[in-house]
N, C-alpha and C positions, 0 to 999 in steps of 0.2 A: 350739465356740462355746457360750457360755451363752445359749441362745436364749430361755429364759424369763427376763425381766429381774428379776422380783420373786418368783416362786413358788419355794419351797424344796422340795427332795426330802425325803421322809419319813425320819426317823431310824430306824435299825434296831438299832444297837449290836452288830452282829455282828463277831466277830473270827475270822479264818481264818488259820491257819498253813499256808502253801502251799509245795509243792515241785514242781519241774519234773520231767517224765518224758519218755522218748523214745518217739515213735510218730508215725504220720501223723495230723495233726490233723483230717483229714476222715473218719476211721474212726469206727465206732460212732455213726452219725448217727441223728437222729430223723426219721422219714419225714414228719412234719408240718411240718418247717421247711426243705424244699427242699434237703436235703443238708448242712445246717449242723448240727454237733454241738452239741446243747443239753443233753446229759447232764452229770451232775456229774463224770464221768470225761472230762475235756477232752482229755487226750493232747496237751498243748501242745508247741510247738516248743522243743527244748532247745538251750541255747547253752553254750559253754565260757567259763570265767572269763577275762576280759581283764585280764592282770596290770597293764598300764599304766593302765587306767581304775581298777582297784581300788586302786592305789597313791595315787590322788588323794583317796581317802576320808579323812575325819578318823579318827584312831586309835580313838576310842570307838565309832564305827559299825562299823569294820572288825573290831574285837575282839568286839563284840556278836554279829556274824554274821547279823543280820537287817536288812531294810529295811522300815520301818514305813510303809505306804502308806495315805493317807487317800483313800477313794473315796466320793464323794457320789452315784454313779449307780446303786447296787445295787438301788434300789427299783423299777426298771423302765424305764430308758432304753435300749431295744433299738436297735442292737446294742452301744452303748457300755458299758453295765453293767446286768446284769439277773440274775435268778435262774434257775438250771438247772431241769431237769424235777423235781428233788427239792424245789423251792421254798425252798431254803436256801443253796445254794452260789452265790456270786457268780461270774459268768462275763461274757465280752464282750471287746470290742476293748481297752478301757482296762485291763482285768484282764490281758490277754495282754501289753500293753506293760509292765505292772508286772513280769511274769515275766521279760521280756527284760531290763529294766533291772537287776533284782536278779541275774539269772543272769550277765550280763556283769561285774557287780561282785563276783561270788563270794559273794553273800548269799542268804539265804532270805527270800522276800517274806512279810510279815505284812500282810494286807489288812483294813483296818477300814472297814466301810460306815457312813457317817454322813450327816448332812444337809449341804446346801450351806453354810449359815452356820457350822455346827460344824466343817466341814473347815478353814476359814480360822482359826477359833479354835484348832484343833489345830496348825496350822502356826505360828501366832503364839507358842504356848506350847512349841513343839518336841515336842509329843506325837507328831506325824507327821513323818517325815523328808521326805516328798514328797507332793504332791497330784497325783493322776492322775484328773481328772474333766472332761475336755473343757474345760480352762481356757484361755481366750483371753488372749494377751498384750495388755495395755493399758498406756498410759502411767501411769495412776493406780495400777494394781496394781504397777508397777515401783518405786513409791516404797517399798513394803513387802516385795516378794518378788523373788526371782531366778528366771529362766526358762531352761530348755533345751528348745528346740522339737523337735517330732517329727511334726507333721502339719499340713497346711493346714486352715484353718477355712472350709469351704464350705457354701453353701446351694443348694437345687435345686428345680426344678419337676418334678412328676410328673404324667403323664397316661396315659390308656389307650393300649396299644400299637397301632401301626399308623396313627396319625393324621399329619396334615401340620403341625400347629401346633408351632412352635418359639418359644422365648423368648430373645431376645438383648438385649432392653432394654425400657424402659417402654412403648413404643408397641405392643408385641406382646401386652399384656394387655388392650387396649381392647376393651370389650364382652364380655369373658369372665367366667365365674363361677368364683371361685377360693377354696378353703378355706385357712385359715391359723390358727395358734394365736394366741389373744388375748394381748396384751402382749409379743409377740416382736419381734425385729429384722425378721423377714420381714413382719410386719404393717405396721411403720413404712415399709418400702420400698414396699409396695403402696399405702399411703395417699399417699406422696409421688409415686409414679408416676401415681396417679389425678389428683392436683392438676395435674401437668404436662400430662396428656392432656386434661383439661377445658379448660385454658388454650389448648391447641393445637386445640381444636374436635373432639377425639375423644371417643367415648363412654367413660364410666368403667367399670371392672370392678366386678362385684358381689362383695363379700367375704363369705364365709360362715364361721361358727364352729361347731365340733363339740366336744363334751366328750371323746369318745374317738376314738382312731385308727380303731377298727373302724367307727364311724359315718362318718368321713371317707371311708374306702375303699368303704363301701356306697354312699355318694352318688356317688362317682366311677364305680363299676362300673355304676350305674343311669343315669348320664348327667345327674344333677341338678347336678353341678358339672363344669367342664371340666378342672380341675386342682387340685393341692395344692402349696403352697409351704412347704417345711420344711427341716430340717437334712439335709444331703447323706448322712451315714452312715445315718440312719434310712430315708431314701428308697432308698438303694442296697441296704440289707438287704431291704426289702420287695420291691424289684424281683427280687432274687435268689431269695427264698423264695416269692413269689407267682406270678410268671411272666406276668402279664397287663397289666403297666404298664411304662413306660419313662421315663427322664429326658429332658426336652425343653429343659433349660437349666440351667446351673450358674454360680454367681457367688461371689465372695469374700464371706465374712460381714462383712468390714471395709469394704465399699463399693468403688466403682469405682477408687479411687486407691491402695489398699493391699491386699496379700494378707494376710488374717488368718492367724494361726498359733496352733496349740494347743501347750502346753508342759508339761513336768514342772515343778512349782512348789515352791519351798522358801523358807523364811524368809530374808530378805535377809541376806547376809553370814554365812550358816550354815556356809560352807566346803564345801558339797555340790554346787553347781551345775556346777563344772568336771568332777567325777566323772560326773555325769549326762550331760553333753554327750559326754564321751569314751565312755561306755558305749553311748549311743544311736548314735553314729557307728560304733562297733564292730559293733553289730547291723545297721546299714545296710550296712557293708562285707561282713559274712559271709553276708548274704542272709536272715537270720532275720526281720528287720524287714519285708521285702517279703512273706514268706510269711504273716505275721500280718495285714497289710493285705489281702492277697488273700483270705484266709480269710473276712473280713467284707465283702468286695466294696467296699473303699474304697481300692483301689490308686491311684486318681486323686488322692488326697490326700497321696500320699507326698512327702516332702521329700528333696532330694539330700544334705543334711547338717543336723545339729543346730547351732543358733546360740544363743548366750547373749544374752539381753536385746535382741533386735532391735527395730526400731520397732514400736510397738503402736498400738492404737486410740487416737486423741487424746482428751485430756480435754475434755469438753464441760460447759457450764454447766448 
């Protein structure tokens, strides 16, 4: 999910020619990150070329032998895309998905870290074959792009471990103090829930804003806030690596009537989306997809199959 509605990620202009290798992805770990490998030597899950998926590629891409991946998360969206301990190698969930996609297609991934806006400029100009940057399927985007889904778009509440507070709906936030990112979908949900609670005679939640995640988690650990409402992958990663918090409620990023979906994104009618769908479904079938999601503690966002251009977030005025 594109949780920040307006803020762009910093451009870095980094180009990495990447190749898959065989090893247990949990080896060579950094002790500071709770058993997650944050080194430049990622030892990613390797997959075999799926001939049926590769046959669906346009000839020029197949003959070129590379999959050019636009990634707008490399400047620090943990665990989706961030820099390894060497401060220059892009790693993360979306990078691993790029390796799976390219591997199933028999291609070498070329990962370009860019800004959010320039990612779409690059897709429009065919500079990038695919965008893998936590891109949510929306009806507006479907006018210009084709999508092959690979993950649910979820948001979650995080609180200190061992409490009794659970969030299943708006009434459960009444009277609580909750941190949220400014200008995010989560903020809008909290504001809407507050309005509903006030009309129902319930106390409003107090909404807090922090500039850095470290400040949010310091406030949570000290009891100055009751919880944090943010992207599920980021919260799941913090739970895995921190060990002193838990998820107390998870929701679709698209709202109560639609399960939001994250997708590999390509220029509309580029001829690539069917190959992407077939490759993703091959990764789901051979088990490599599940291993990647488990690695980053987001197995709960797994999809049973990749879909092309499913219903997305509706167009709003």
